C-alpha positions, 0 to 999 in steps of 0.5 A: 663633437665640437662641431655638433655643439656649435651647430646646436648652439646656432640652432638654439640661438636662432629659435630663441630669437624667433620666439622672442617676438611672441609671448612664451607659453607655459610649456617653454619654461622648465617644469612647465611652470606658468608664465605670463609675458611682461605687458605694458600698462596704461598709466592713465588707467592706473591713475584713474583706478587709484583715484577711484579706489586707492591701491587699485591702480598699483595692483593693475601695475603689478605692485601689490605691496602698495595696494595693501598700504593704500587700501589699509589707509583708506579703511582706517580713514573711513573708520576714523570718520565714522567713529568721529561722527558716532561720538559726535552724535553721542555727545549731542544726545548727551547735552540735549538730555542734560537740557531736558532734565535741567531746563525743562525742554520739551521733547520734539524737533528743535532747530540748531539755533534753539539749542544754541540760544538756550545755552546763552540765556537762563530763560526764554524771557531773558532771551526775548528781552535781549532781542527786543533791545537789539531790535531783532524782532524776527528772532523772538520766540513765541511764548508757547510750551514748545519754546519755553525753557528755564534753567534750574541754575546758572552753573548748569546752563554753563555746563550745558553750553560747554557740552554743546561746544565740545560736541561741535569741536568734535564734529569740526574734526571730521574735516581732517579725516575727510581731508586724509581720505581725499589725500589718500586718493590723490597720493595713490593716483600719483603713485600708480601713475609713477609705477605704471610709467616705471613698469613700462620703462623697465619693459623697454629696457629689458631687450636681451635675456638669456635662459637655460632650458633643460628637460627630459623628452624620453628615456633616451632623449634629453634637451639641454640648451640656451635660449636668447631672447631679444626684444625690440 
């Protein structure tokens, strides 16, 4: 009986060594559970995927927990950027409406310089006089209905200019959100590269594994044994 067990063990070890040279099919696992042989991943591809879409490289390297983190960060970054620009456009519409109501600005397309200039002078005449003193004749406005403005009070002009400056400050904040999005791509790319290299290193280090197989072939035959896998 003892010789039979030793002989069976030698056979099992030999079979296990041979089968270790190829991926194990699902039928070789207890209960026929699905099995995917560990495979190496390309670190460069992992990094490139995450540079394009944060978290994609981590998913490719088999690290789904990092994928959720970087994808969430990406969504939040873009959401914050869109919210910032939506608020900025709202503030622009607000100060332009204020100017139309208190400075008699006519509707129609106006340059950004025009909206800045009307916040610095009470009317077009004061503006043109100042430009003539500075000999900046190319910056004079023609006295046409589209260019005319006259603030109903000095205080309202200052209020308008404060609203315009606040809107510009909000618009300038978009740089921080854009920077956060770019950093998320870079950090995810570096992280994917690191995970892919670690993944490949772990596969290389896992040279020997021992697994016990036990299943019933028929009512009168059972299989019990050990499977030794040696990878090179």
